C-alpha positions as CSV (number, residue, x, y, z in Angstrom):
1,M,0.0,0.0,0.0
2,A,1.3,3.4,-0.8
3,A,2.4,5.7,1.9
4,N,0.5,8.6,0.3
5,K,-3.2,8.7,-0.3
6,L,-5.0,10.1,-3.5
7,I,-7.3,13.1,-2.9
8,N,-9.7,14.6,-5.4
9,F,-11.4,17.8,-5.2
10,R,-13.0,20.6,-7.4
11,C,-10.8,23.6,-8.0
12,P,-11.8,27.0,-9.3
13,D,-10.0,28.1,-12.5
14,D,-8.3,31.1,-10.9
15,L,-6.9,28.8,-8.0
16,L,-5.8,26.1,-10.4
17,N,-3.9,28.8,-12.4
18,A,-2.1,30.0,-9.3
19,I,-1.1,26.4,-8.5
20,E,0.2,25.8,-12.1
21,T,2.1,28.9,-11.9
22,Y,3.8,27.9,-8.6
23,G,4.3,24.4,-9.9
24,R,6.0,25.4,-13.0
25,E,8.3,27.9,-11.1
26,K,9.2,25.3,-8.3
27,Y,8.9,21.9,-9.7
28,P,9.4,22.1,-13.6
29,A,9.2,18.8,-15.6
30,V,9.7,17.6,-19.0
31,P,6.2,17.4,-20.7
32,N,4.8,13.9,-20.7
33,K,3.3,11.9,-23.6
34,R,0.0,13.8,-23.2
35,G,1.9,17.0,-23.3
36,S,-0.3,18.8,-20.8
37,I,1.7,18.5,-17.5
38,E,4.8,20.8,-17.2
39,Y,5.3,20.5,-13.4
40,D,5.1,17.9,-10.5
41,Q,1.5,18.4,-9.4
42,S,1.9,16.3,-6.3
43,K,4.9,18.2,-4.9
44,A,3.4,21.6,-5.8
45,I,0.1,20.8,-4.1
46,R,1.8,19.1,-1.1
47,D,4.0,22.3,-0.6
48,I,0.9,24.5,-0.7
49,L,-1.1,22.4,1.6
50,I,1.7,22.1,4.2
51,S,2.5,25.8,3.9
52,G,-1.2,26.6,4.5
53,L,-1.6,24.3,7.5
54,E,1.6,25.8,9.0
55,V,0.3,29.5,8.9
56,L,-3.1,28.4,10.1
57,T,-1.8,26.3,13.1
58,N,0.8,28.9,14.2
59,G,-1.6,31.8,14.2
60,E,-0.3,33.8,11.3
61,V,-3.6,33.4,9.4
62,K,-7.1,33.0,10.9
63,I,-10.1,31.7,9.1
64,E,-13.3,32.9,10.7
65,K,-15.9,30.1,11.3
66,Q,-19.2,31.2,9.7
67,I,-21.8,28.6,10.4
68,P,-25.3,30.0,9.3
69,A,-28.2,30.0,11.7
70,P,-30.2,26.7,11.1
71,D,-33.5,27.4,9.2
72,N,-34.9,23.9,9.7
73,K,-34.0,20.6,11.1
74,S,-31.8,19.4,8.3
75,D,-29.8,22.7,8.5
76,A,-29.4,22.1,12.3
77,I,-28.1,18.6,11.6
78,A,-25.7,19.8,9.0
79,A,-24.4,22.5,11.4
80,Q,-23.9,20.0,14.0
81,I,-22.0,17.8,11.7
82,I,-19.7,20.5,10.5
83,A,-19.1,21.5,14.1
84,Q,-18.1,17.9,14.9
85,F,-15.8,17.7,11.9
86,E,-14.2,21.0,12.8
87,E,-13.5,19.8,16.3
88,R,-12.1,16.4,15.1
89,F,-9.9,18.3,12.5
90,Q,-8.6,20.4,15.3
91,K,-7.6,17.4,17.3
92,I,-5.8,16.0,14.2
93,E,-3.9,19.2,13.7
94,N,-3.0,19.3,17.5
95,A,-1.7,15.7,17.2
96,L,0.3,16.4,14.0
97,F,1.8,19.7,15.1
98,G,2.3,18.9,18.8
99,E,-0.2,21.3,20.4
C-alpha cells in the first residue's frame, strides 16, 4: 500500500492557475506523452497544503468560522456535523503539530 493517499477535489480556474504557476516555477518537468503537465503536481500541491496548514496552526492566518443559523431541522443537523468535523480536525492538527 502506498504511503500517500490520493485526494480529489474541485478547484476554481483562478486557483488552479495559481497552483500551475507555482508548480512550473518550483517543480518544472519535461512534458509527458500527453503534453499537458509541465510540473510535478503532487509536490506543488503538497507544498501549498503544508504551508497553508503551517500558517493556520501557528496563528499567522485565521479563518473565521461562519456557520449560518439553522433554518430547519436538516440545517441544524448539517451545522452539528460541521461543528463535529471541525472539532475532530482540530484534534488531528494538534496531534500532528504537537499542540
